[in-house]
N, C-alpha and C positions, 0 to 999 in steps of 0.2 A: 521296334515292336513286332515286325512281323517274324524272328527269330522266336519269340516267347511266344506264340502262336502254335508254331508247329513243334517248338521242343515240347508243348507241354500236351502232347497226346501219346498213348497206346503203342504208335509205330512206329519208337524208338527215335520218334524227335519230339519226345518231353525236352530232358535238358540235355543237349548233347554237348559233353564236357572237354576239357581243354586240358589235359596232362605232360608235364613233361618233367624230366630228370629225376632229382634229389624231393623235390616237392610232394610226390607219392609214393616216399621212402615208407612213412607209419600208416595205419592202418585208416582211416577214415573214421569223425568223429560221426557216429551214425545220429539221424535224425530216428528216434524212436521213443513211444510213449507206450506205456501199459493202460488203458483203462479196465477199470473193474467195478462193479455194482453187485455187492450180495457174494453169491458166490460164483458169478459171471467173469471171466477174465478175458482180455484180448488185447495183441500185440499190434502197434500201426507202426508203419515204416515207410519213411520215403525214403522214393527211388530215382535212380537217372535212370533213363532207358537208352542212352550211351554212354560208355565207360571205356577203362584199358586194362588190358591183363594186370595193368601194376597198379592200378587198384586195389588188386586183394593179395593178404586177406582182410578179411572184413572185419569188423569188432568184435570183442569177444562176447560182447553184449547182446549183440546181431546173433554170433551162432547160439547164445547159448536163447536166447526169442525162440531162434527155429526149432533147436532142437525139443523144447519145451512143448510146441506147440503141435496138435495132431489133424490140422488141417491149414491149407493156406489159402487164399482167398489177394484176387489180384486185380486191374480194372476190368483184364477180357480174360475170362477162363484158357489157359494154355491150348487146350484141343482145337475150339475156335478160333482164334488168332495163329498158331499153325497149319491151320487149317486149307488145301485149298479152294473151298467156298469163301475165305475171308480175303484172298486176294481177287477171287472171279467178282465179290460186291466191289472192292477199290476199284476196278478196271469199269464196273457198270454206271457208278456213281461218278464218276472222277474222268469220265471221257464223254464226249460227246457223242450222242446215239443215232441222231439226224447225220447222215455221213456228206449232207450239201455245209452244216453250219461249223466253223472252226473259228481255232482260240483269236484270231486279229480279230475277226466279227465281233468281240466282246470288248475288246482293248482299245484306249484311246490311241491316235498316231503314236502321243511319245512313251505311254509305256512299250509298245510293239517295237517303235528304232531300240530303246533303251534294252529289249529281249535280245533283237536281234546283234546290237551290240556286245552283251553278251559273250551268245553264241559264237558270235565271230572270235573272239579272245578265247574263249574256252573248248574249242571246238564240238560245240551242239550246236547246231544249226535251227534257228526257230524256227525252220520251216516242219523239222520233225516234233516241236511241241503244237503243232497244228490240233488233236484230236483233242487234246489235254483240253478240261476246264481251269480257268484262273487259276482256282484253289491248288490244283492239281499240279499245275507246273509251278507255283509257288514250292510246293513240296519238293517239286524234283530240285530244284534249282538249292534248295538248301540238304537236302540229301545228297548232291553230288561237294559240296564245300564241305559237308560232314567229315565227307570219307576223306579228302585232302588232309583234313586233319588226322588222320588215321584211326577215328572211332569206329567202333564196333555195335549194332546192337545185341551181337551175342556175348557181347562182354557184358551188357547192362544188369543192374540190378534184377530187375523183373527173369528176364532168362537163365540166369546164374540161381536164383532160384525155384523158376519152374524145372528146368533139369536137375537141381536137386529132388525134389519133390517126386519127380518121376521117380529115381535113382534108389529111394527110401521109402517109395510105396503112398506115401505121403497123397491124400485127396487134397483135389483144389479145386475151386471154382471162382468165376468173377461177377463183378458189383456190374457191368454192364456190356450190349452186345458190342460187334463189329460196327450194324448197322447203324445203332446209336452216334456212336464217334462220329466216323461218317458224315451223320447227318448233320452236325453240328458246322461244318464247311459247305457240305452243299446243298445247305438248304438256305445257307446265310445269304445277304442281297448280292447281286451281280458288282456293285458297287464296292462293297467291301471284301470279295475275293479279287477285284483289280488294285486293291488299294495293299492286302496283303502280298500280291506279286509286284507289285510297284517299291512297297518294303524290301522287299524281300531285295531285290535289284540295288535298291539306296545305301542298304545296310550290310551289302556281305564282305565290303572291304573292308569293314570293322570287326570282323565275323571271329576272327583268331582271338583277339583281346576280349571281346566279349564273353567268350565260352571259357576265356581261360579266368575271370571273373565269376560265371556263373559255379564254373570247378570249384575253387578257394572257397566259397560259400558252403558249398555244400559238402566238402571235405572237413572243415573246419566247423559244422553243424552249426552254423551263424544264421537261426532262422531269422532272426529280428533284420541282417541284414538281407535277408532273400526277398522277406517280404518287403522290407523298402524298397528293395527294385522291381518287386512286383506292384506296386504302388505306383511306381513311378513310369513304367512299362505301358500299362492298363489304363492311364489316366485320363488319354481323349478316345481310351475304345472302352466305356462303361459295359456298353451291349455285349461287346465281344468277352470280356471277364466275367461276366453274368452266364453267358453260354457253358462258358469252357471250364469257369472254377466254379464258382457260386451255385451254381443250381445244379449242377453236377453231385458237389457235396453234400446239396440239403436231399435230393435220389436217395444219398448212398448211406445216410443216418439211421434210416428204417429198419435197414439189411444189416448195418454193423451191430445196431441193438438188440435183432433179431438173433445176431451171433452170439452175442454176452448173455441171451438168455438160457444158451444151451448148457446146462448142469455139468458137470466134466470133460469139455471141450473147451483148448485154447485155441482159439484160431488167430494165426498169424496176416495181416492185412498189409499187400506192400501195393503203394499206387505212388504215381508220381507227386514228387516234395508239392511242389507248390501246392497242392489241397492241403498241405498242413497249417501253413501259419495264418494269423490273423483273426477278425472275427466269424467270416463264412469259414473258415477251414474249419476241417474236420474235428480239429482236436479241441476248438473253442464251442461248435454246436455239440458235441458231447456232452461237456460239463455245461452249459445250460439247459440240457436236460438232466442232468444229478449225477454225472458219472463222474467217479473220481480217476483224474489223468494225472498221471507221473513219469514224466522225462526220464529215459534211461539211459543214460550217456556218462559214463564213467572218464571223467576228465575235463566236461564240457563246463567247470564251473564259473571260470572266467571269462565263458565265452558269451558274448552279449547277445540275450534273449532267450537263455535256457537256463532251465534250472532242475536239479534231484528231487526237487521238494514237491509232493503230493499238493495239488490243486483240488480244491473241491467250490461246486459253486452250487 
């Protein structure tokens, strides 16, 4: 479960993917939708925050959506995400401000012992994490393990399009702020934060296998498969599901609908793929509000949970 908590944030730990050899020979089948109502048009693209260079080039469907867009919108605006202030905020929220307080104080003896064992095996002394809050320590472990798989946030779909937008002088914006995302973790109850860290330690041995599975689902545009994994992962953590996905999706809908009302403008919205499927996903929320939402995925007809037919509710 922990791996999903951190995979699904805008700090590159959304969906950390594992890609090997011939599996990445063809362009990924995109999780791409076109939403419309009246004269308004908007594209929704489910992203992966960590990818490899071998995940490119992208599908012609995605290239066409980008080419037709007059504006790009991400979870967090590029200027803010890549600013020194974002890193400073991360340090402020993620580290103890009281110099006398330390990580070990907030962990059970068994979790601290497990962290020490991990550190001894991986050249990371547990004492080096004493200034980190539990959720930050968990994020750090996942980041280290992701790096071992050769994953790079610079190759993630978000960064790819942020660079393109900058080069092509296309305006970009964000749906939320860095502080809003950090607050999801920083304001979580202490027990939940320790659970995240313990889950990280317990599940890291299976990390490569799990990443391979998630990557396969994304590359094949398997929306139904991804939603099934999400349901399984969050089954024991309904509150976390609401905070990480459902509530954020609901917060985004008024902003997205406002974009659809902008005549003459076509916006490409790029957010973590986990925000798309299911009854609480962005796609169905827009459909419930009366928007026509069409899956754009040439070659997806045989994939579970996909369709190129427009649906209108």
